[in-house]
mmCIF file of the N, C-alpha and C atoms, coordinates in Angstrom:
data_MODEL
# 
_entry.id   MODEL 
# 
loop_
_atom_site.group_PDB 
_atom_site.id 
_atom_site.type_symbol 
_atom_site.label_atom_id 
_atom_site.label_alt_id 
_atom_site.label_comp_id 
_atom_site.label_asym_id 
_atom_site.label_entity_id 
_atom_site.label_seq_id 
_atom_site.pdbx_PDB_ins_code 
_atom_site.Cartn_x 
_atom_site.Cartn_y 
_atom_site.Cartn_z 
_atom_site.occupancy 
_atom_site.B_iso_or_equiv 
_atom_site.pdbx_formal_charge 
_atom_site.auth_seq_id 
_atom_site.auth_comp_id 
_atom_site.auth_asym_id 
_atom_site.auth_atom_id 
_atom_site.pdbx_PDB_model_num 
ATOM 1   N N  . UNK A 1 1  ? 22.414 -170.639 32.413 1.00 0.00 ? 1  UNK A N  1 
ATOM 2   C CA . UNK A 1 1  ? 23.201 -170.184 31.277 1.00 0.00 ? 1  UNK A CA 1 
ATOM 3   C C  . UNK A 1 1  ? 22.392 -169.127 30.541 1.00 0.00 ? 1  UNK A C  1 
ATOM 4   N N  . UNK A 1 2  ? 23.028 -168.012 30.251 1.00 0.00 ? 2  UNK A N  1 
ATOM 5   C CA . UNK A 1 2  ? 22.326 -166.937 29.568 1.00 0.00 ? 2  UNK A CA 1 
ATOM 6   C C  . UNK A 1 2  ? 22.309 -167.178 28.061 1.00 0.00 ? 2  UNK A C  1 
ATOM 7   N N  . UNK A 1 3  ? 21.414 -166.464 27.396 1.00 0.00 ? 3  UNK A N  1 
ATOM 8   C CA . UNK A 1 3  ? 21.321 -166.560 25.936 1.00 0.00 ? 3  UNK A CA 1 
ATOM 9   C C  . UNK A 1 3  ? 22.650 -166.142 25.295 1.00 0.00 ? 3  UNK A C  1 
ATOM 10  N N  . UNK A 1 4  ? 23.281 -165.111 25.825 1.00 0.00 ? 4  UNK A N  1 
ATOM 11  C CA . UNK A 1 4  ? 24.558 -164.623 25.306 1.00 0.00 ? 4  UNK A CA 1 
ATOM 12  C C  . UNK A 1 4  ? 25.641 -165.695 25.428 1.00 0.00 ? 4  UNK A C  1 
ATOM 13  N N  . UNK A 1 5  ? 25.665 -166.395 26.563 1.00 0.00 ? 5  UNK A N  1 
ATOM 14  C CA . UNK A 1 5  ? 26.657 -167.454 26.761 1.00 0.00 ? 5  UNK A CA 1 
ATOM 15  C C  . UNK A 1 5  ? 26.452 -168.589 25.763 1.00 0.00 ? 5  UNK A C  1 
ATOM 16  N N  . UNK A 1 6  ? 25.204 -168.935 25.516 1.00 0.00 ? 6  UNK A N  1 
ATOM 17  C CA . UNK A 1 6  ? 24.898 -169.985 24.541 1.00 0.00 ? 6  UNK A CA 1 
ATOM 18  C C  . UNK A 1 6  ? 25.337 -169.553 23.144 1.00 0.00 ? 6  UNK A C  1 
ATOM 19  N N  . UNK A 1 7  ? 25.068 -168.305 22.794 1.00 0.00 ? 7  UNK A N  1 
ATOM 20  C CA . UNK A 1 7  ? 25.477 -167.787 21.485 1.00 0.00 ? 7  UNK A CA 1 
ATOM 21  C C  . UNK A 1 7  ? 26.993 -167.799 21.343 1.00 0.00 ? 7  UNK A C  1 
ATOM 22  N N  . UNK A 1 8  ? 27.699 -167.416 22.406 1.00 0.00 ? 8  UNK A N  1 
ATOM 23  C CA . UNK A 1 8  ? 29.166 -167.398 22.368 1.00 0.00 ? 8  UNK A CA 1 
ATOM 24  C C  . UNK A 1 8  ? 29.741 -168.799 22.172 1.00 0.00 ? 8  UNK A C  1 
ATOM 25  N N  . UNK A 1 9  ? 29.198 -169.773 22.889 1.00 0.00 ? 9  UNK A N  1 
ATOM 26  C CA . UNK A 1 9  ? 29.669 -171.153 22.770 1.00 0.00 ? 9  UNK A CA 1 
ATOM 27  C C  . UNK A 1 9  ? 29.362 -171.696 21.374 1.00 0.00 ? 9  UNK A C  1 
ATOM 28  N N  . UNK A 1 10 ? 28.180 -171.374 20.869 1.00 0.00 ? 10 UNK A N  1 
ATOM 29  C CA . UNK A 1 10 ? 27.796 -171.825 19.530 1.00 0.00 ? 10 UNK A CA 1 
ATOM 30  C C  . UNK A 1 10 ? 28.731 -171.242 18.468 1.00 0.00 ? 10 UNK A C  1 
ATOM 31  N N  . UNK A 1 11 ? 29.041 -169.973 18.596 1.00 0.00 ? 11 UNK A N  1 
ATOM 32  C CA . UNK A 1 11 ? 29.948 -169.317 17.646 1.00 0.00 ? 11 UNK A CA 1 
ATOM 33  C C  . UNK A 1 11 ? 31.344 -169.935 17.720 1.00 0.00 ? 11 UNK A C  1 
ATOM 34  N N  . UNK A 1 12 ? 31.813 -170.196 18.926 1.00 0.00 ? 12 UNK A N  1 
ATOM 35  C CA . UNK A 1 12 ? 33.123 -170.823 19.108 1.00 0.00 ? 12 UNK A CA 1 
ATOM 36  C C  . UNK A 1 12 ? 33.150 -172.204 18.464 1.00 0.00 ? 12 UNK A C  1 
ATOM 37  N N  . UNK A 1 13 ? 32.109 -172.993 18.700 1.00 0.00 ? 13 UNK A N  1 
ATOM 38  C CA . UNK A 1 13 ? 32.036 -174.342 18.134 1.00 0.00 ? 13 UNK A CA 1 
ATOM 39  C C  . UNK A 1 13 ? 32.088 -174.290 16.614 1.00 0.00 ? 13 UNK A C  1 
ATOM 40  N N  . UNK A 1 14 ? 31.287 -173.425 16.009 1.00 0.00 ? 14 UNK A N  1 
ATOM 41  C CA . UNK A 1 14 ? 31.279 -173.315 14.543 1.00 0.00 ? 14 UNK A CA 1 
ATOM 42  C C  . UNK A 1 14 ? 32.641 -172.885 14.004 1.00 0.00 ? 14 UNK A C  1 
ATOM 43  N N  . UNK A 1 15 ? 33.341 -172.044 14.773 1.00 0.00 ? 15 UNK A N  1 
ATOM 44  C CA . UNK A 1 15 ? 34.670 -171.601 14.352 1.00 0.00 ? 15 UNK A CA 1 
ATOM 45  C C  . UNK A 1 15 ? 35.717 -172.695 14.417 1.00 0.00 ? 15 UNK A C  1 
ATOM 46  N N  . UNK A 1 16 ? 35.528 -173.632 15.315 1.00 0.00 ? 16 UNK A N  1 
ATOM 47  C CA . UNK A 1 16 ? 36.467 -174.751 15.471 1.00 0.00 ? 16 UNK A CA 1 
ATOM 48  C C  . UNK A 1 16 ? 36.188 -175.860 14.469 1.00 0.00 ? 16 UNK A C  1 
ATOM 49  N N  . UNK A 1 17 ? 34.926 -176.043 14.137 1.00 0.00 ? 17 UNK A N  1 
ATOM 50  C CA . UNK A 1 17 ? 34.478 -177.139 13.270 1.00 0.00 ? 17 UNK A CA 1 
ATOM 51  C C  . UNK A 1 17 ? 34.877 -176.850 11.811 1.00 0.00 ? 17 UNK A C  1 
ATOM 52  N N  . UNK A 1 18 ? 36.139 -177.124 11.486 1.00 0.00 ? 18 UNK A N  1 
ATOM 53  C CA . UNK A 1 18 ? 36.703 -176.792 10.169 1.00 0.00 ? 18 UNK A CA 1 
ATOM 54  C C  . UNK A 1 18 ? 35.953 -177.412 8.998  1.00 0.00 ? 18 UNK A C  1 
ATOM 55  N N  . UNK A 1 19 ? 35.512 -178.658 9.149  1.00 0.00 ? 19 UNK A N  1 
ATOM 56  C CA . UNK A 1 19 ? 34.845 -179.326 8.025  1.00 0.00 ? 19 UNK A CA 1 
ATOM 57  C C  . UNK A 1 19 ? 33.322 -179.187 8.064  1.00 0.00 ? 19 UNK A C  1 
ATOM 58  N N  . UNK A 1 20 ? 32.820 -178.393 9.021  1.00 0.00 ? 20 UNK A N  1 
ATOM 59  C CA . UNK A 1 20 ? 31.386 -178.101 9.138  1.00 0.00 ? 20 UNK A CA 1 
ATOM 60  C C  . UNK A 1 20 ? 30.498 -179.339 9.185  1.00 0.00 ? 20 UNK A C  1 
ATOM 61  N N  . UNK A 1 21 ? 30.976 -180.389 9.859  1.00 0.00 ? 21 UNK A N  1 
ATOM 62  C CA . UNK A 1 21 ? 30.156 -181.596 9.969  1.00 0.00 ? 21 UNK A CA 1 
ATOM 63  C C  . UNK A 1 21 ? 29.352 -181.631 11.270 1.00 0.00 ? 21 UNK A C  1 
ATOM 64  N N  . UNK A 1 22 ? 29.476 -180.571 12.085 1.00 0.00 ? 22 UNK A N  1 
ATOM 65  C CA . UNK A 1 22 ? 28.728 -180.511 13.332 1.00 0.00 ? 22 UNK A CA 1 
ATOM 66  C C  . UNK A 1 22 ? 29.367 -181.293 14.462 1.00 0.00 ? 22 UNK A C  1 
ATOM 67  N N  . UNK A 1 23 ? 30.583 -181.760 14.224 1.00 0.00 ? 23 UNK A N  1 
ATOM 68  C CA . UNK A 1 23 ? 31.311 -182.537 15.233 1.00 0.00 ? 23 UNK A CA 1 
ATOM 69  C C  . UNK A 1 23 ? 32.785 -182.169 15.163 1.00 0.00 ? 23 UNK A C  1 
ATOM 70  N N  . UNK A 1 24 ? 33.453 -182.328 16.293 1.00 0.00 ? 24 UNK A N  1 
ATOM 71  C CA . UNK A 1 24 ? 34.890 -182.042 16.343 1.00 0.00 ? 24 UNK A CA 1 
ATOM 72  C C  . UNK A 1 24 ? 35.669 -183.340 16.420 1.00 0.00 ? 24 UNK A C  1 
ATOM 73  N N  . UNK A 1 25 ? 36.675 -183.443 15.562 1.00 0.00 ? 25 UNK A N  1 
ATOM 74  C CA . UNK A 1 25 ? 37.557 -184.605 15.641 1.00 0.00 ? 25 UNK A CA 1 
ATOM 75  C C  . UNK A 1 25 ? 38.812 -184.205 16.414 1.00 0.00 ? 25 UNK A C  1 
ATOM 76  N N  . UNK A 1 26 ? 39.695 -185.138 16.592 1.00 0.00 ? 26 UNK A N  1 
ATOM 77  C CA . UNK A 1 26 ? 40.891 -184.890 17.402 1.00 0.00 ? 26 UNK A CA 1 
ATOM 78  C C  . UNK A 1 26 ? 41.781 -183.814 16.788 1.00 0.00 ? 26 UNK A C  1 
ATOM 79  N N  . UNK A 1 27 ? 41.891 -183.789 15.488 1.00 0.00 ? 27 UNK A N  1 
ATOM 80  C CA . UNK A 1 27 ? 42.748 -182.786 14.843 1.00 0.00 ? 27 UNK A CA 1 
ATOM 81  C C  . UNK A 1 27 ? 42.196 -181.378 15.048 1.00 0.00 ? 27 UNK A C  1 
ATOM 82  N N  . UNK A 1 28 ? 40.875 -181.225 14.986 1.00 0.00 ? 28 UNK A N  1 
ATOM 83  C CA . UNK A 1 28 ? 40.265 -179.919 15.216 1.00 0.00 ? 28 UNK A CA 1 
ATOM 84  C C  . UNK A 1 28 ? 40.492 -179.475 16.659 1.00 0.00 ? 28 UNK A C  1 
ATOM 85  N N  . UNK A 1 29 ? 40.363 -180.410 17.593 1.00 0.00 ? 29 UNK A N  1 
ATOM 86  C CA . UNK A 1 29 ? 40.595 -180.097 18.995 1.00 0.00 ? 29 UNK A CA 1 
ATOM 87  C C  . UNK A 1 29 ? 42.058 -179.735 19.235 1.00 0.00 ? 29 UNK A C  1 
ATOM 88  N N  . UNK A 1 30 ? 42.948 -180.481 18.625 1.00 0.00 ? 30 UNK A N  1 
ATOM 89  C CA . UNK A 1 30 ? 44.389 -180.233 18.771 1.00 0.00 ? 30 UNK A CA 1 
ATOM 90  C C  . UNK A 1 30 ? 44.750 -178.844 18.235 1.00 0.00 ? 30 UNK A C  1 
ATOM 91  N N  . UNK A 1 31 ? 44.174 -178.490 17.115 1.00 0.00 ? 31 UNK A N  1 
ATOM 92  C CA . UNK A 1 31 ? 44.447 -177.193 16.482 1.00 0.00 ? 31 UNK A CA 1 
ATOM 93  C C  . UNK A 1 31 ? 43.956 -176.039 17.344 1.00 0.00 ? 31 UNK A C  1 
ATOM 94  N N  . UNK A 1 32 ? 42.725 -176.153 17.844 1.00 0.00 ? 32 UNK A N  1 
ATOM 95  C CA . UNK A 1 32 ? 42.188 -175.064 18.656 1.00 0.00 ? 32 UNK A CA 1 
ATOM 96  C C  . UNK A 1 32 ? 42.933 -174.946 19.974 1.00 0.00 ? 32 UNK A C  1 
ATOM 97  N N  . UNK A 1 33 ? 43.375 -176.056 20.538 1.00 0.00 ? 33 UNK A N  1 
ATOM 98  C CA . UNK A 1 33 ? 44.144 -176.015 21.770 1.00 0.00 ? 33 UNK A CA 1 
ATOM 99  C C  . UNK A 1 33 ? 45.441 -175.242 21.550 1.00 0.00 ? 33 UNK A C  1 
ATOM 100 N N  . UNK A 1 34 ? 46.094 -175.520 20.432 1.00 0.00 ? 34 UNK A N  1 
ATOM 101 C CA . UNK A 1 34 ? 47.335 -174.805 20.132 1.00 0.00 ? 34 UNK A CA 1 
ATOM 102 C C  . UNK A 1 34 ? 47.057 -173.321 19.886 1.00 0.00 ? 34 UNK A C  1 
ATOM 103 N N  . UNK A 1 35 ? 46.020 -173.023 19.117 1.00 0.00 ? 35 UNK A N  1 
ATOM 104 C CA . UNK A 1 35 ? 45.692 -171.623 18.812 1.00 0.00 ? 35 UNK A CA 1 
ATOM 105 C C  . UNK A 1 35 ? 45.323 -170.840 20.068 1.00 0.00 ? 35 UNK A C  1 
ATOM 106 N N  . UNK A 1 36 ? 44.657 -171.506 21.007 1.00 0.00 ? 36 UNK A N  1 
ATOM 107 C CA . UNK A 1 36 ? 44.201 -170.827 22.218 1.00 0.00 ? 36 UNK A CA 1 
ATOM 108 C C  . UNK A 1 36 ? 45.283 -170.762 23.295 1.00 0.00 ? 36 UNK A C  1 
ATOM 109 N N  . UNK A 1 37 ? 45.987 -171.869 23.510 1.00 0.00 ? 37 UNK A N  1 
ATOM 110 C CA . UNK A 1 37 ? 46.968 -171.944 24.590 1.00 0.00 ? 37 UNK A CA 1 
ATOM 111 C C  . UNK A 1 37 ? 48.415 -171.841 24.128 1.00 0.00 ? 37 UNK A C  1 
ATOM 112 N N  . UNK A 1 38 ? 48.654 -171.955 22.823 1.00 0.00 ? 38 UNK A N  1 
ATOM 113 C CA . UNK A 1 38 ? 50.015 -171.874 22.311 1.00 0.00 ? 38 UNK A CA 1 
ATOM 114 C C  . UNK A 1 38 ? 50.862 -173.078 22.655 1.00 0.00 ? 38 UNK A C  1 
ATOM 115 N N  . UNK A 1 39 ? 50.218 -174.196 22.921 1.00 0.00 ? 39 UNK A N  1 
ATOM 116 C CA . UNK A 1 39 ? 50.932 -175.412 23.309 1.00 0.00 ? 39 UNK A CA 1 
ATOM 117 C C  . UNK A 1 39 ? 50.436 -176.579 22.472 1.00 0.00 ? 39 UNK A C  1 
ATOM 118 N N  . UNK A 1 40 ? 51.375 -177.368 22.002 1.00 0.00 ? 40 UNK A N  1 
ATOM 119 C CA . UNK A 1 40 ? 51.007 -178.588 21.289 1.00 0.00 ? 40 UNK A CA 1 
ATOM 120 C C  . UNK A 1 40 ? 50.701 -179.686 22.295 1.00 0.00 ? 40 UNK A C  1 
ATOM 121 N N  . UNK A 1 41 ? 49.596 -180.362 22.103 1.00 0.00 ? 41 UNK A N  1 
ATOM 122 C CA . UNK A 1 41 ? 49.243 -181.488 22.953 1.00 0.00 ? 41 UNK A CA 1 
ATOM 123 C C  . UNK A 1 41 ? 49.974 -182.738 22.490 1.00 0.00 ? 41 UNK A C  1 
ATOM 124 N N  . UNK A 1 42 ? 50.432 -183.524 23.441 1.00 0.00 ? 42 UNK A N  1 
ATOM 125 C CA . UNK A 1 42 ? 50.955 -184.836 23.083 1.00 0.00 ? 42 UNK A CA 1 
ATOM 126 C C  . UNK A 1 42 ? 49.754 -185.719 22.741 1.00 0.00 ? 42 UNK A C  1 
ATOM 127 N N  . UNK A 1 43 ? 49.998 -186.842 22.091 1.00 0.00 ? 43 UNK A N  1 
ATOM 128 C CA . UNK A 1 43 ? 48.903 -187.757 21.772 1.00 0.00 ? 43 UNK A CA 1 
ATOM 129 C C  . UNK A 1 43 ? 48.214 -188.244 23.046 1.00 0.00 ? 43 UNK A C  1 
ATOM 130 N N  . UNK A 1 44 ? 48.987 -188.476 24.093 1.00 0.00 ? 44 UNK A N  1 
ATOM 131 C CA . UNK A 1 44 ? 48.419 -188.926 25.364 1.00 0.00 ? 44 UNK A CA 1 
ATOM 132 C C  . UNK A 1 44 ? 47.506 -187.860 25.960 1.00 0.00 ? 44 UNK A C  1 
ATOM 133 N N  . UNK A 1 45 ? 47.981 -186.616 25.983 1.00 0.00 ? 45 UNK A N  1 
ATOM 134 C CA . UNK A 1 45 ? 47.165 -185.519 26.506 1.00 0.00 ? 45 UNK A CA 1 
ATOM 135 C C  . UNK A 1 45 ? 45.892 -185.340 25.687 1.00 0.00 ? 45 UNK A C  1 
ATOM 136 N N  . UNK A 1 46 ? 46.041 -185.375 24.376 1.00 0.00 ? 46 UNK A N  1 
ATOM 137 C CA . UNK A 1 46 ? 44.898 -185.226 23.484 1.00 0.00 ? 46 UNK A CA 1 
ATOM 138 C C  . UNK A 1 46 ? 43.865 -186.317 23.734 1.00 0.00 ? 46 UNK A C  1 
ATOM 139 N N  . UNK A 1 47 ? 44.318 -187.551 23.837 1.00 0.00 ? 47 UNK A N  1 
ATOM 140 C CA . UNK A 1 47 ? 43.404 -188.664 24.078 1.00 0.00 ? 47 UNK A CA 1 
ATOM 141 C C  . UNK A 1 47 ? 42.701 -188.542 25.427 1.00 0.00 ? 47 UNK A C  1 
ATOM 142 N N  . UNK A 1 48 ? 43.417 -188.104 26.450 1.00 0.00 ? 48 UNK A N  1 
ATOM 143 C CA . UNK A 1 48 ? 42.811 -187.937 27.775 1.00 0.00 ? 48 UNK A CA 1 
ATOM 144 C C  . UNK A 1 48 ? 41.722 -186.867 27.754 1.00 0.00 ? 48 UNK A C  1 
ATOM 145 N N  . UNK A 1 49 ? 42.012 -185.739 27.138 1.00 0.00 ? 49 UNK A N  1 
ATOM 146 C CA . UNK A 1 49 ? 41.032 -184.660 27.043 1.00 0.00 ? 49 UNK A CA 1 
ATOM 147 C C  . UNK A 1 49 ? 39.842 -185.115 26.206 1.00 0.00 ? 49 UNK A C  1 
ATOM 148 N N  . UNK A 1 50 ? 40.129 -185.700 25.076 1.00 0.00 ? 50 UNK A N  1 
ATOM 149 C CA . UNK A 1 50 ? 39.076 -186.126 24.149 1.00 0.00 ? 50 UNK A CA 1 
ATOM 150 C C  . UNK A 1 50 ? 38.157 -187.152 24.793 1.00 0.00 ? 50 UNK A C  1 
ATOM 151 N N  . UNK A 1 51 ? 38.736 -188.107 25.509 1.00 0.00 ? 51 UNK A N  1 
ATOM 152 C CA . UNK A 1 51 ? 37.931 -189.147 26.158 1.00 0.00 ? 51 UNK A CA 1 
ATOM 153 C C  . UNK A 1 51 ? 37.002 -188.572 27.222 1.00 0.00 ? 51 UNK A C  1 
ATOM 154 N N  . UNK A 1 52 ? 37.427 -187.509 27.895 1.00 0.00 ? 52 UNK A N  1 
ATOM 155 C CA . UNK A 1 52 ? 36.581 -186.880 28.916 1.00 0.00 ? 52 UNK A CA 1 
ATOM 156 C C  . UNK A 1 52 ? 35.428 -186.097 28.288 1.00 0.00 ? 52 UNK A C  1 
ATOM 157 N N  . UNK A 1 53 ? 35.659 -185.527 27.121 1.00 0.00 ? 53 UNK A N  1 
ATOM 158 C CA . UNK A 1 53 ? 34.631 -184.712 26.469 1.00 0.00 ? 53 UNK A CA 1 
ATOM 159 C C  . UNK A 1 53 ? 33.672 -185.573 25.660 1.00 0.00 ? 53 UNK A C  1 
ATOM 160 N N  . UNK A 1 54 ? 34.182 -186.607 25.004 1.00 0.00 ? 54 UNK A N  1 
ATOM 161 C CA . UNK A 1 54 ? 33.358 -187.474 24.146 1.00 0.00 ? 54 UNK A CA 1 
ATOM 162 C C  . UNK A 1 54 ? 32.549 -188.434 25.021 1.00 0.00 ? 54 UNK A C  1 
ATOM 163 N N  . UNK A 1 55 ? 31.506 -187.908 25.632 1.00 0.00 ? 55 UNK A N  1 
ATOM 164 C CA . UNK A 1 55 ? 30.716 -188.645 26.621 1.00 0.00 ? 55 UNK A CA 1 
ATOM 165 C C  . UNK A 1 55 ? 30.087 -189.903 26.047 1.00 0.00 ? 55 UNK A C  1 
ATOM 166 N N  . UNK A 1 56 ? 29.577 -189.836 24.824 1.00 0.00 ? 56 UNK A N  1 
ATOM 167 C CA . UNK A 1 56 ? 28.882 -190.998 24.255 1.00 0.00 ? 56 UNK A CA 1 
ATOM 168 C C  . UNK A 1 56 ? 29.819 -191.991 23.571 1.00 0.00 ? 56 UNK A C  1 
ATOM 169 N N  . UNK A 1 57 ? 31.123 -191.681 23.540 1.00 0.00 ? 57 UNK A N  1 
ATOM 170 C CA . UNK A 1 57 ? 32.101 -192.595 22.968 1.00 0.00 ? 57 UNK A CA 1 
ATOM 171 C C  . UNK A 1 57 ? 31.995 -192.760 21.460 1.00 0.00 ? 57 UNK A C  1 
ATOM 172 N N  . UNK A 1 58 ? 31.430 -191.766 20.784 1.00 0.00 ? 58 UNK A N  1 
ATOM 173 C CA . UNK A 1 58 ? 31.220 -191.847 19.333 1.00 0.00 ? 58 UNK A CA 1 
ATOM 174 C C  . UNK A 1 58 ? 32.498 -191.624 18.530 1.00 0.00 ? 58 UNK A C  1 
ATOM 175 N N  . UNK A 1 59 ? 33.531 -191.102 19.183 1.00 0.00 ? 59 UNK A N  1 
ATOM 176 C CA . UNK A 1 59 ? 34.758 -190.790 18.455 1.00 0.00 ? 59 UNK A CA 1 
ATOM 177 C C  . UNK A 1 59 ? 34.774 -189.375 17.916 1.00 0.00 ? 59 UNK A C  1 
ATOM 178 N N  . UNK A 1 60 ? 33.695 -188.640 18.146 1.00 0.00 ? 60 UNK A N  1 
ATOM 179 C CA . UNK A 1 60 ? 33.595 -187.232 17.755 1.00 0.00 ? 60 UNK A CA 1 
ATOM 180 C C  . UNK A 1 60 ? 32.952 -186.468 18.901 1.00 0.00 ? 60 UNK A C  1 
ATOM 181 N N  . UNK A 1 61 ? 33.283 -185.190 19.009 1.00 0.00 ? 61 UNK A N  1 
ATOM 182 C CA . UNK A 1 61 ? 32.672 -184.334 20.020 1.00 0.00 ? 61 UNK A CA 1 
ATOM 183 C C  . UNK A 1 61 ? 31.553 -183.553 19.342 1.00 0.00 ? 61 UNK A C  1 
ATOM 184 N N  . UNK A 1 62 ? 30.316 -183.830 19.754 1.00 0.00 ? 62 UNK A N  1 
ATOM 185 C CA . UNK A 1 62 ? 29.203 -183.090 19.157 1.00 0.00 ? 62 UNK A CA 1 
ATOM 186 C C  . UNK A 1 62 ? 28.962 -181.809 19.956 1.00 0.00 ? 62 UNK A C  1 
ATOM 187 N N  . UNK A 1 63 ? 28.037 -181.004 19.470 1.00 0.00 ? 63 UNK A N  1 
ATOM 188 C CA . UNK A 1 63 ? 27.795 -179.696 20.069 1.00 0.00 ? 63 UNK A CA 1 
ATOM 189 C C  . UNK A 1 63 ? 27.417 -179.794 21.545 1.00 0.00 ? 63 UNK A C  1 
ATOM 190 N N  . UNK A 1 64 ? 26.531 -180.707 21.892 1.00 0.00 ? 64 UNK A N  1 
ATOM 191 C CA . UNK A 1 64 ? 26.092 -180.804 23.293 1.00 0.00 ? 64 UNK A CA 1 
ATOM 192 C C  . UNK A 1 64 ? 27.255 -181.205 24.209 1.00 0.00 ? 64 UNK A C  1 
ATOM 193 N N  . UNK A 1 65 ? 28.121 -182.081 23.752 1.00 0.00 ? 65 UNK A N  1 
ATOM 194 C CA . UNK A 1 65 ? 29.288 -182.464 24.548 1.00 0.00 ? 65 UNK A CA 1 
ATOM 195 C C  . UNK A 1 65 ? 30.231 -181.268 24.701 1.00 0.00 ? 65 UNK A C  1 
ATOM 196 N N  . UNK A 1 66 ? 30.360 -180.491 23.652 1.00 0.00 ? 66 UNK A N  1 
ATOM 197 C CA . UNK A 1 66 ? 31.203 -179.304 23.688 1.00 0.00 ? 66 UNK A CA 1 
ATOM 198 C C  . UNK A 1 66 ? 30.662 -178.286 24.681 1.00 0.00 ? 66 UNK A C  1 
ATOM 199 N N  . UNK A 1 67 ? 29.348 -178.101 24.692 1.00 0.00 ? 67 UNK A N  1 
ATOM 200 C CA . UNK A 1 67 ? 28.726 -177.157 25.616 1.00 0.00 ? 67 UNK A CA 1 
ATOM 201 C C  . UNK A 1 67 ? 28.991 -177.576 27.052 1.00 0.00 ? 67 UNK A C  1 
ATOM 202 N N  . UNK A 1 68 ? 28.802 -178.852 27.345 1.00 0.00 ? 68 UNK A N  1 
ATOM 203 C CA . UNK A 1 68 ? 29.040 -179.360 28.695 1.00 0.00 ? 68 UNK A CA 1 
ATOM 204 C C  . UNK A 1 68 ? 30.490 -179.113 29.093 1.00 0.00 ? 68 UNK A C  1 
ATOM 205 N N  . UNK A 1 69 ? 31.417 -179.390 28.197 1.00 0.00 ? 69 UNK A N  1 
ATOM 206 C CA . UNK A 1 69 ? 32.839 -179.205 28.493 1.00 0.00 ? 69 UNK A CA 1 
ATOM 207 C C  . UNK A 1 69 ? 33.201 -177.729 28.630 1.00 0.00 ? 69 UNK A C  1 
ATOM 208 N N  . UNK A 1 70 ? 32.478 -176.867 27.942 1.00 0.00 ? 70 UNK A N  1 
ATOM 209 C CA . UNK A 1 70 ? 32.789 -175.439 27.937 1.00 0.00 ? 70 UNK A CA 1 
ATOM 210 C C  . UNK A 1 70 ? 32.282 -174.691 29.156 1.00 0.00 ? 70 UNK A C  1 
ATOM 211 N N  . UNK A 1 71 ? 31.239 -175.194 29.756 1.00 0.00 ? 71 UNK A N  1 
ATOM 212 C CA . UNK A 1 71 ? 30.642 -174.499 30.897 1.00 0.00 ? 71 UNK A CA 1 
ATOM 213 C C  . UNK A 1 71 ? 31.493 -174.697 32.151 1.00 0.00 ? 71 UNK A C  1 
ATOM 214 N N  . UNK A 1 72 ? 31.814 -173.615 32.765 1.00 0.00 ? 72 UNK A N  1 
ATOM 215 C CA . UNK A 1 72 ? 32.604 -173.635 33.988 1.00 0.00 ? 72 UNK A CA 1 
ATOM 216 C C  . UNK A 1 72 ? 31.674 -173.881 35.170 1.00 0.00 ? 72 UNK A C  1 
ATOM 217 N N  . UNK A 1 73 ? 31.943 -174.921 35.931 1.00 0.00 ? 73 UNK A N  1 
ATOM 218 C CA . UNK A 1 73 ? 31.075 -175.292 37.050 1.00 0.00 ? 73 UNK A CA 1 
ATOM 219 C C  . UNK A 1 73 ? 30.909 -174.144 38.047 1.00 0.00 ? 73 UNK A C  1 
ATOM 220 N N  . UNK A 1 74 ? 31.981 -173.445 38.350 1.00 0.00 ? 74 UNK A N  1 
ATOM 221 C CA . UNK A 1 74 ? 31.879 -172.337 39.296 1.00 0.00 ? 74 UNK A CA 1 
ATOM 222 C C  . UNK A 1 74 ? 30.965 -171.246 38.756 1.00 0.00 ? 74 UNK A C  1 
ATOM 223 N N  . UNK A 1 75 ? 31.060 -170.997 37.456 1.00 0.00 ? 75 UNK A N  1 
ATOM 224 C CA . UNK A 1 75 ? 30.219 -169.991 36.833 1.00 0.00 ? 75 UNK A CA 1 
ATOM 225 C C  . UNK A 1 75 ? 28.755 -170.394 36.920 1.00 0.00 ? 75 UNK A C  1 
ATOM 226 N N  . UNK A 1 76 ? 28.480 -171.648 36.674 1.00 0.00 ? 76 UNK A N  1 
ATOM 227 C CA . UNK A 1 76 ? 27.102 -172.131 36.700 1.00 0.00 ? 76 UNK A CA 1 
ATOM 228 C C  . UNK A 1 76 ? 26.509 -172.087 38.105 1.00 0.00 ? 76 UNK A C  1 
ATOM 229 N N  . UNK A 1 77 ? 27.359 -172.250 39.105 1.00 0.00 ? 77 UNK A N  1 
ATOM 230 C CA . UNK A 1 77 ? 26.878 -172.286 40.472 1.00 0.00 ? 77 UNK A CA 1 
ATOM 231 C C  . UNK A 1 77 ? 27.088 -170.971 41.230 1.00 0.00 ? 77 UNK A C  1 
ATOM 232 N N  . UNK A 1 78 ? 27.356 -169.914 40.493 1.00 0.00 ? 78 UNK A N  1 
ATOM 233 C CA . UNK A 1 78 ? 27.568 -168.620 41.148 1.00 0.00 ? 78 UNK A CA 1 
ATOM 234 C C  . UNK A 1 78 ? 26.287 -168.133 41.806 1.00 0.00 ? 78 UNK A C  1 
ATOM 235 N N  . UNK A 1 79 ? 26.437 -167.231 42.733 1.00 0.00 ? 79 UNK A N  1 
ATOM 236 C CA . UNK A 1 79 ? 25.294 -166.688 43.456 1.00 0.00 ? 79 UNK A CA 1 
ATOM 237 C C  . UNK A 1 79 ? 24.294 -166.035 42.493 1.00 0.00 ? 79 UNK A C  1 
ATOM 238 N N  . UNK A 1 80 ? 24.805 -165.317 41.488 1.00 0.00 ? 80 UNK A N  1 
ATOM 239 C CA . UNK A 1 80 ? 23.945 -164.659 40.521 1.00 0.00 ? 80 UNK A CA 1 
ATOM 240 C C  . UNK A 1 80 ? 23.120 -165.654 39.706 1.00 0.00 ? 80 UNK A C  1 
ATOM 241 N N  . UNK A 1 81 ? 23.734 -166.755 39.315 1.00 0.00 ? 81 UNK A N  1 
ATOM 242 C CA . UNK A 1 81 ? 23.046 -167.767 38.519 1.00 0.00 ? 81 UNK A CA 1 
ATOM 243 C C  . UNK A 1 81 ? 21.989 -168.501 39.341 1.00 0.00 ? 81 UNK A C  1 
ATOM 244 N N  . UNK A 1 82 ? 22.332 -168.769 40.611 1.00 0.00 ? 82 UNK A N  1 
ATOM 245 C CA . UNK A 1 82 ? 21.400 -169.485 41.467 1.00 0.00 ? 82 UNK A CA 1 
ATOM 246 C C  . UNK A 1 82 ? 20.252 -168.589 41.853 1.00 0.00 ? 82 UNK A C  1 
# 
């Protein structure tokens, strides 16, 4: 992961974190999903996505969990990165 990619993810996270608590709750995730994709998530969809990202089961998505979810596996394993 390049320094620029880390900066971009960090900036995105801070922009999503409306209450500036360093963690994303379901409402923040739901809002950004709509703003980015133009689609409202059902509660079931939201819970499925949230459960996959919230690795430690804390009920909030912290920065490190967000970074893991944001990184595209193909991008990380590209010939240039390797």
